[in-house]
C-alpha positions as CSV (number, residue, x, y, z in Angstrom):
1,M,-1.9,19.5,-4.6
2,D,-4.6,20.6,-2.3
3,I,-5.7,17.4,-0.3
4,Q,-9.3,18.7,-0.7
5,N,-9.4,18.7,-4.3
6,F,-7.9,15.4,-4.8
7,T,-10.3,13.2,-6.9
8,A,-10.3,9.6,-7.8
9,Q,-12.2,6.8,-9.4
10,S,-13.0,5.2,-5.7
11,F,-13.6,1.7,-7.4
12,T,-10.9,1.3,-9.6
13,K,-8.1,3.6,-8.2
14,F,-6.7,0.5,-6.2
15,D,-8.6,-2.8,-7.6
16,H,-7.8,-2.5,-11.0
17,D,-5.1,0.3,-11.4
18,W,-3.0,-0.9,-8.6
19,A,-0.6,1.1,-6.3
20,I,2.5,0.7,-4.7
21,L,2.7,0.8,-0.7
22,T,6.1,2.0,0.7
23,A,6.6,2.0,4.4
24,G,9.7,3.7,6.0
25,N,12.5,6.4,5.0
26,K,15.4,6.6,3.0
27,D,17.1,4.4,5.5
28,D,14.8,1.7,6.0
29,F,12.1,1.0,3.6
30,N,10.4,-1.3,1.3
31,S,7.5,-1.6,-1.0
32,M,4.7,-3.6,-2.7
33,T,1.9,-3.4,-4.6
34,I,-1.8,-3.2,-3.2
35,S,-5.1,-3.5,-4.7
36,W,-7.0,-3.2,-1.4
37,G,-7.6,0.4,-0.3
38,G,-9.6,3.4,-0.4
39,L,-9.7,7.2,0.9
40,G,-12.1,8.7,2.8
41,T,-12.7,10.7,6.0
42,L,-12.1,9.3,9.7
43,W,-11.7,11.1,12.9
44,S,-12.4,14.4,10.9
45,L,-9.3,13.7,8.9
46,P,-8.5,12.9,5.2
47,V,-7.6,9.5,5.3
48,A,-6.1,6.5,3.3
49,F,-7.4,2.9,4.5
50,L,-5.5,-0.3,3.1
51,F,-5.2,-3.7,4.1
52,V,-1.6,-5.5,4.5
53,K,-1.0,-9.3,4.8
54,P,1.0,-9.9,7.7
55,T,3.5,-12.5,5.7
56,R,4.3,-9.7,3.3
57,Y,7.8,-8.2,4.2
58,T,6.8,-5.0,3.8
59,F,4.2,-5.6,6.9
60,E,7.4,-5.4,8.8
61,F,8.2,-1.7,7.5
62,V,4.5,-0.8,8.2
63,S,4.6,-2.0,11.7
64,K,7.8,0.0,12.5
65,H,7.6,3.2,10.6
66,D,4.8,5.8,10.7
67,E,6.1,7.0,7.1
68,I,3.5,5.3,4.7
69,T,3.3,6.6,0.8
70,I,0.9,5.4,-1.9
71,S,1.9,5.9,-5.0
72,F,0.1,5.3,-8.4
73,Y,1.2,4.9,-12.2
74,D,0.4,5.1,-15.7
75,K,-0.4,1.9,-17.3
76,E,2.7,1.4,-18.9
77,Y,4.1,0.3,-15.5
78,K,1.8,-2.2,-14.9
79,K,4.6,-5.0,-15.4
80,A,6.6,-3.4,-12.9
81,L,3.9,-3.3,-10.7
82,A,3.4,-6.9,-10.8
83,I,6.8,-7.7,-9.7
84,F,6.6,-5.0,-6.6
85,G,3.5,-7.5,-5.9
86,S,4.8,-10.8,-6.5
87,K,8.5,-10.7,-5.2
88,S,9.6,-10.2,-1.9
89,G,12.2,-7.6,-1.0
90,R,13.9,-10.0,1.4
91,D,14.9,-11.8,-1.8
92,I,15.6,-8.9,-4.3
93,D,15.8,-5.2,-4.7
94,K,12.6,-4.3,-6.2
95,A,13.6,-1.1,-7.8
96,S,16.7,-2.3,-9.4
97,A,14.5,-5.1,-11.1
98,T,11.9,-2.8,-12.3
99,G,14.3,0.1,-13.0
100,F,12.1,2.4,-10.6
101,T,14.2,5.0,-9.0
102,P,13.5,5.7,-5.4
103,K,12.5,9.3,-4.5
104,F,13.2,10.3,-0.9
105,L,10.8,12.5,0.7
106,D,10.8,14.4,4.0
107,H,8.5,11.9,5.2
108,G,8.6,8.7,3.3
109,V,9.8,7.4,0.0
110,T,8.4,7.2,-3.2
111,Y,9.4,6.6,-7.1
112,E,10.5,9.0,-9.7
113,Q,8.0,7.3,-12.1
114,A,5.0,7.8,-10.0
115,K,2.2,9.5,-11.6
116,E,0.9,10.7,-8.1
117,T,2.0,9.9,-4.6
118,I,-0.1,10.2,-1.4
119,V,1.9,11.0,1.5
120,C,0.4,9.3,4.6
121,K,1.0,9.1,8.7
122,K,-0.1,5.9,9.9
123,L,-2.7,6.5,12.8
124,F,-3.8,2.8,13.4
125,M,-3.4,-0.6,12.5
126,Q,-5.0,-3.7,13.8
127,Q,-5.7,-7.4,12.3
128,L,-8.9,-7.9,11.2
129,D,-11.1,-10.9,12.9
130,K,-11.5,-13.7,10.7
131,S,-14.3,-15.1,13.0
132,K,-16.5,-12.0,12.1
133,F,-16.0,-12.4,8.4
134,P,-19.1,-13.5,6.3
135,E,-19.0,-16.7,5.0
136,S,-18.5,-15.6,1.3
137,V,-15.0,-14.1,1.9
138,L,-13.3,-16.9,3.6
139,D,-12.0,-18.2,0.3
140,F,-9.5,-15.0,0.5
141,Y,-8.1,-17.0,3.6
142,N,-8.9,-20.6,3.4
143,G,-8.6,-23.0,0.3
144,R,-7.0,-21.9,-2.9
145,G,-4.7,-24.8,-2.5
146,E,-2.5,-23.0,-0.5
147,K,-2.4,-23.3,3.8
148,E,-4.8,-21.3,5.7
149,L,-3.6,-17.7,5.3
150,P,-3.6,-15.0,8.4
151,P,-6.3,-12.5,8.2
152,H,-4.9,-8.9,6.9
153,Y,-4.3,-6.0,9.2
154,F,-6.6,-2.6,8.4
155,V,-4.1,0.3,8.2
156,V,-5.6,3.8,8.5
157,A,-3.0,6.8,7.8
158,E,-3.4,10.2,7.7
159,V,-3.0,11.8,4.3
160,T,-0.7,14.6,5.0
161,D,0.5,15.5,1.4
162,I,-0.6,14.6,-2.4
163,L,2.5,15.0,-4.7
164,S,1.6,14.7,-8.6
């Protein structure tokens, strides 16, 4: 698919539909559901930007690999996406648990069940500075009956291909 012709519902694509972020290659990868992210232009490049908690197992893979895919699914897979978001790859094989079939690409990994896959190359990654957050968003990191959570990492990745 021509990257420049890809269209998406900007404010629901990640937040309501969810996506699976997969980082790594055929020999070393992990996936998780994400709901914070977007698509746009930065440094004159088409990019995806997303946010990953440093406590997630997939964070380790995003940190050490440049290959990233963001895949979207039909609504019938919502329960599977919930498993990818609530279970850790440290503890279970998420593909087996959901019936998903890994699909190995030249630069990344996705799943056969994906309706669309955005193939990316990581360009930048930095932890957000919680001291700069507006007061109204601190509940995402404080309270909620949990210990204080570290802020997400902001990841910018160049979109190199879109598969549909």
